[in-house]
DONU-372037 format. One record per residue (C-alpha): x, y, z; chain; residue number from 1. Coordinates in steps of 0.2 Angstrom, whole numbers, always signed. Example, Ala and Ser with C-alpha at 12.3 -4.5 7.8 and 13.67 -1.06 7.14 Angstrom:
BEGIN
+-------+-------+-------+------+-----+
:    xx :    yy :    zz : unit : pos :
+-------+-------+-------+------+-----+
:   +62 :   -22 :   +39 :    A :   1 :
:   +68 :    -5 :   +36 :    A :   2 :
+-------+-------+-------+------+-----+
***
This chain:
BEGIN
+-------+-------+-------+------+-----+
:    xx :    yy :    zz : unit : pos :
+-------+-------+-------+------+-----+
: +1639 :  +870 :  -355 :    A :   1 :
: +1636 :  +887 :  -364 :    A :   2 :
: +1631 :  +902 :  -353 :    A :   3 :
: +1613 :  +907 :  -354 :    A :   4 :
: +1610 :  +925 :  -348 :    A :   5 :
: +1593 :  +934 :  -347 :    A :   6 :
: +1592 :  +952 :  -346 :    A :   7 :
: +1575 :  +958 :  -339 :    A :   8 :
: +1569 :  +976 :  -341 :    A :   9 :
: +1554 :  +983 :  -333 :    A :  10 :
: +1544 :  +993 :  -346 :    A :  11 :
: +1542 : +1011 :  -343 :    A :  12 :
: +1545 : +1007 :  -325 :    A :  13 :
: +1540 : +1023 :  -316 :    A :  14 :
: +1526 : +1026 :  -327 :    A :  15 :
: +1520 : +1008 :  -326 :    A :  16 :
: +1520 : +1009 :  -307 :    A :  17 :
: +1510 : +1025 :  -307 :    A :  18 :
: +1497 : +1017 :  -318 :    A :  19 :
: +1497 : +1002 :  -307 :    A :  20 :
: +1494 : +1013 :  -291 :    A :  21 :
: +1480 : +1023 :  -301 :    A :  22 :
: +1473 : +1013 :  -315 :    A :  23 :
: +1463 : +1028 :  -321 :    A :  24 :
: +1480 : +1035 :  -328 :    A :  25 :
: +1481 : +1021 :  -341 :    A :  26 :
: +1469 : +1031 :  -352 :    A :  27 :
: +1480 : +1046 :  -353 :    A :  28 :
: +1497 : +1051 :  -359 :    A :  29 :
: +1507 : +1053 :  -343 :    A :  30 :
: +1524 : +1059 :  -337 :    A :  31 :
: +1532 : +1056 :  -320 :    A :  32 :
: +1540 : +1073 :  -316 :    A :  33 :
: +1552 : +1078 :  -302 :    A :  34 :
: +1543 : +1094 :  -300 :    A :  35 :
: +1526 : +1099 :  -306 :    A :  36 :
: +1531 : +1117 :  -308 :    A :  37 :
: +1528 : +1119 :  -326 :    A :  38 :
: +1543 : +1129 :  -330 :    A :  39 :
: +1556 : +1121 :  -319 :    A :  40 :
: +1552 : +1102 :  -318 :    A :  41 :
: +1558 : +1089 :  -330 :    A :  42 :
: +1551 : +1073 :  -337 :    A :  43 :
: +1558 : +1058 :  -327 :    A :  44 :
: +1548 : +1045 :  -336 :    A :  45 :
: +1534 : +1043 :  -348 :    A :  46 :
: +1521 : +1030 :  -354 :    A :  47 :
: +1520 : +1024 :  -372 :    A :  48 :
: +1505 : +1036 :  -376 :    A :  49 :
: +1516 : +1051 :  -371 :    A :  50 :
: +1531 : +1044 :  -380 :    A :  51 :
: +1520 : +1043 :  -396 :    A :  52 :
: +1518 : +1061 :  -396 :    A :  53 :
: +1537 : +1065 :  -395 :    A :  54 :
: +1538 : +1067 :  -376 :    A :  55 :
: +1556 : +1064 :  -371 :    A :  56 :
: +1564 : +1059 :  -354 :    A :  57 :
: +1574 : +1073 :  -347 :    A :  58 :
: +1565 : +1087 :  -356 :    A :  59 :
: +1557 : +1102 :  -347 :    A :  60 :
: +1538 : +1099 :  -343 :    A :  61 :
: +1533 : +1115 :  -352 :    A :  62 :
: +1542 : +1108 :  -368 :    A :  63 :
: +1533 : +1091 :  -366 :    A :  64 :
: +1516 : +1099 :  -364 :    A :  65 :
: +1519 : +1109 :  -380 :    A :  66 :
: +1521 : +1092 :  -389 :    A :  67 :
: +1507 : +1084 :  -379 :    A :  68 :
: +1494 : +1097 :  -372 :    A :  69 :
: +1484 : +1083 :  -364 :    A :  70 :
: +1499 : +1076 :  -354 :    A :  71 :
: +1495 : +1071 :  -336 :    A :  72 :
: +1510 : +1075 :  -325 :    A :  73 :
: +1512 : +1065 :  -309 :    A :  74 :
: +1525 : +1066 :  -295 :    A :  75 :
: +1536 : +1051 :  -292 :    A :  76 :
: +1532 : +1038 :  -278 :    A :  77 :
: +1550 : +1032 :  -275 :    A :  78 :
: +1546 : +1021 :  -261 :    A :  79 :
: +1533 : +1012 :  -271 :    A :  80 :
: +1546 : +1010 :  -285 :    A :  81 :
: +1559 : +1002 :  -273 :    A :  82 :
: +1546 :  +990 :  -266 :    A :  83 :
: +1540 :  +984 :  -283 :    A :  84 :
: +1558 :  +982 :  -289 :    A :  85 :
: +1562 :  +971 :  -274 :    A :  86 :
: +1546 :  +961 :  -277 :    A :  87 :
: +1551 :  +958 :  -295 :    A :  88 :
: +1569 :  +953 :  -291 :    A :  89 :
: +1562 :  +941 :  -278 :    A :  90 :
: +1553 :  +932 :  -292 :    A :  91 :
: +1569 :  +931 :  -302 :    A :  92 :
: +1577 :  +923 :  -287 :    A :  93 :
: +1565 :  +908 :  -288 :    A :  94 :
: +1574 :  +904 :  -305 :    A :  95 :
: +1592 :  +907 :  -301 :    A :  96 :
: +1602 :  +914 :  -286 :    A :  97 :
: +1613 :  +923 :  -299 :    A :  98 :
: +1603 :  +939 :  -300 :    A :  99 :
: +1612 :  +955 :  -303 :    A : 100 :
: +1601 :  +971 :  -302 :    A : 101 :
: +1607 :  +984 :  -315 :    A : 102 :
: +1598 :  +999 :  -308 :    A : 103 :
: +1580 :  +999 :  -301 :    A : 104 :
: +1571 :  +993 :  -316 :    A : 105 :
: +1584 :  +981 :  -324 :    A : 106 :
: +1592 :  +964 :  -319 :    A : 107 :
: +1604 :  +952 :  -327 :    A : 108 :
: +1600 :  +933 :  -323 :    A : 109 :
: +1613 :  +920 :  -325 :    A : 110 :
: +1601 :  +905 :  -328 :    A : 111 :
: +1614 :  +893 :  -335 :    A : 112 :
: +1612 :  +881 :  -321 :    A : 113 :
: +1593 :  +883 :  -321 :    A : 114 :
: +1591 :  +875 :  -338 :    A : 115 :
: +1593 :  +857 :  -332 :    A : 116 :
: +1583 :  +861 :  -316 :    A : 117 :
: +1568 :  +867 :  -326 :    A : 118 :
: +1570 :  +857 :  -342 :    A : 119 :
: +1564 :  +870 :  -353 :    A : 120 :
: +1571 :  +881 :  -367 :    A : 121 :
: +1579 :  +898 :  -362 :    A : 122 :
: +1565 :  +907 :  -371 :    A : 123 :
: +1552 :  +897 :  -362 :    A : 124 :
: +1560 :  +901 :  -345 :    A : 125 :
: +1561 :  +919 :  -350 :    A : 126 :
: +1542 :  +919 :  -355 :    A : 127 :
: +1537 :  +910 :  -339 :    A : 128 :
: +1546 :  +924 :  -329 :    A : 129 :
: +1538 :  +938 :  -340 :    A : 130 :
: +1521 :  +931 :  -338 :    A : 131 :
: +1523 :  +928 :  -319 :    A : 132 :
: +1529 :  +946 :  -316 :    A : 133 :
: +1514 :  +953 :  -326 :    A : 134 :
: +1501 :  +942 :  -317 :    A : 135 :
: +1508 :  +944 :  -299 :    A : 136 :
: +1515 :  +962 :  -300 :    A : 137 :
: +1505 :  +970 :  -313 :    A : 138 :
: +1518 :  +977 :  -324 :    A : 139 :
: +1526 :  +971 :  -340 :    A : 140 :
: +1544 :  +967 :  -343 :    A : 141 :
: +1555 :  +964 :  -359 :    A : 142 :
: +1568 :  +951 :  -359 :    A : 143 :
: +1584 :  +947 :  -369 :    A : 144 :
: +1591 :  +930 :  -369 :    A : 145 :
: +1609 :  +927 :  -375 :    A : 146 :
: +1626 :  +919 :  -371 :    A : 147 :
: +1633 :  +935 :  -364 :    A : 148 :
: +1627 :  +950 :  -355 :    A : 149 :
: +1629 :  +963 :  -368 :    A : 150 :
: +1619 :  +953 :  -381 :    A : 151 :
: +1606 :  +949 :  -368 :    A : 152 :
: +1604 :  +968 :  -364 :    A : 153 :
: +1603 :  +971 :  -383 :    A : 154 :
: +1589 :  +958 :  -385 :    A : 155 :
: +1578 :  +966 :  -371 :    A : 156 :
: +1579 :  +983 :  -381 :    A : 157 :
: +1575 :  +975 :  -398 :    A : 158 :
: +1557 :  +972 :  -394 :    A : 159 :
: +1546 :  +981 :  -382 :    A : 160 :
: +1535 :  +980 :  -372 :    A : 161 :
: +1531 :  +963 :  -365 :    A : 162 :
: +1542 :  +952 :  -376 :    A : 163 :
: +1557 :  +941 :  -376 :    A : 164 :
: +1570 :  +941 :  -389 :    A : 165 :
: +1583 :  +928 :  -391 :    A : 166 :
: +1601 :  +931 :  -399 :    A : 167 :
: +1609 :  +914 :  -402 :    A : 168 :
: +1627 :  +912 :  -403 :    A : 169 :
: +1625 :  +904 :  -420 :    A : 170 :
: +1614 :  +918 :  -427 :    A : 171 :
: +1620 :  +934 :  -418 :    A : 172 :
: +1629 :  +941 :  -434 :    A : 173 :
: +1613 :  +941 :  -444 :    A : 174 :
: +1602 :  +947 :  -430 :    A : 175 :
: +1612 :  +962 :  -424 :    A : 176 :
: +1627 :  +967 :  -435 :    A : 177 :
: +1616 :  +978 :  -445 :    A : 178 :
: +1611 :  +988 :  -430 :    A : 179 :
: +1618 : +1005 :  -425 :    A : 180 :
: +1634 : +1004 :  -415 :    A : 181 :
: +1626 : +1014 :  -401 :    A : 182 :
: +1614 : +1000 :  -398 :    A : 183 :
: +1628 :  +991 :  -389 :    A : 184 :
: +1629 :  +993 :  -370 :    A : 185 :
: +1643 : +1004 :  -365 :    A : 186 :
: +1646 : +1012 :  -382 :    A : 187 :
: +1635 : +1027 :  -379 :    A : 188 :
: +1632 : +1042 :  -390 :    A : 189 :
: +1649 : +1050 :  -387 :    A : 190 :
: +1659 : +1034 :  -393 :    A : 191 :
: +1647 : +1031 :  -407 :    A : 192 :
: +1650 : +1049 :  -414 :    A : 193 :
: +1668 : +1046 :  -413 :    A : 194 :
: +1667 : +1029 :  -421 :    A : 195 :
: +1658 : +1036 :  -436 :    A : 196 :
: +1673 : +1047 :  -439 :    A : 197 :
: +1681 : +1031 :  -444 :    A : 198 :
: +1667 : +1025 :  -454 :    A : 199 :
: +1661 : +1013 :  -441 :    A : 200 :
: +1642 : +1015 :  -441 :    A : 201 :
: +1635 :  +998 :  -437 :    A : 202 :
: +1639 :  +984 :  -424 :    A : 203 :
: +1646 :  +974 :  -439 :    A : 204 :
: +1657 :  +988 :  -444 :    A : 205 :
: +1664 :  +988 :  -426 :    A : 206 :
: +1666 :  +969 :  -426 :    A : 207 :
: +1676 :  +970 :  -442 :    A : 208 :
: +1687 :  +985 :  -438 :    A : 209 :
: +1706 :  +983 :  -435 :    A : 210 :
: +1709 :  +980 :  -416 :    A : 211 :
: +1725 :  +991 :  -417 :    A : 212 :
: +1715 : +1006 :  -424 :    A : 213 :
: +1702 : +1004 :  -410 :    A : 214 :
: +1715 : +1002 :  -397 :    A : 215 :
: +1725 : +1017 :  -403 :    A : 216 :
: +1710 : +1029 :  -403 :    A : 217 :
: +1700 : +1022 :  -389 :    A : 218 :
: +1712 : +1013 :  -378 :    A : 219 :
: +1706 :  +998 :  -368 :    A : 220 :
: +1688 : +1003 :  -371 :    A : 221 :
: +1691 : +1001 :  -389 :    A : 222 :
: +1696 :  +983 :  -387 :    A : 223 :
: +1682 :  +980 :  -375 :    A : 224 :
: +1669 :  +987 :  -388 :    A : 225 :
: +1677 :  +976 :  -402 :    A : 226 :
: +1675 :  +961 :  -390 :    A : 227 :
: +1657 :  +965 :  -387 :    A : 228 :
: +1653 :  +967 :  -405 :    A : 229 :
: +1660 :  +950 :  -408 :    A : 230 :
: +1651 :  +941 :  -394 :    A : 231 :
: +1667 :  +939 :  -384 :    A : 232 :
: +1662 :  +949 :  -369 :    A : 233 :
: +1663 :  +937 :  -354 :    A : 234 :
: +1660 :  +948 :  -338 :    A : 235 :
: +1653 :  +938 :  -324 :    A : 236 :
+-------+-------+-------+------+-----+
***
């Protein structure tokens, strides 16, 4: 039976929890900041309204406020983030015991064995989980469904918020090979920049690149990136 992997990403997690704790914040562009001292703190997270004005995670608060004068800055409630994360992962465990948290706001779920138990399609199961988290917790998630972890993660990034994207084994080339190579989990900006020196711009370019060239210039990581681009990644 083909593996079915679901990657679940809690949308704008810190900011979403802050809006859940204080619903009045939903009406404003907000940034969760490590320090509200305007010239010293940085943006840890932002909601979609703040993102639309160009506010970026990691930039100084004073820079963010230049882009968005009406930006509301709030301090992080880390205990609440941890509690919400545990509650969401508890929901995942109702559908599979193979839950692998990937940071506080993301998890991989191997639901291969769950398909027969629940007698639904992988997308239907992912949508059920997504709707349940929204109803019971009060935050939204985006899900990616595929036959390997890297493509499941890529799927959850392709459509946000509150959505599920399926990348099927038979259709992955047409769905993702046109995307930039840095969209792949583990490639990163540094490797992407180096890959572009070899005219490797897209995931498809990477998949079709000579393995010996990748191995020579990137070592084992080059072969791993090639395997990921071709849907051959098989991490457990």
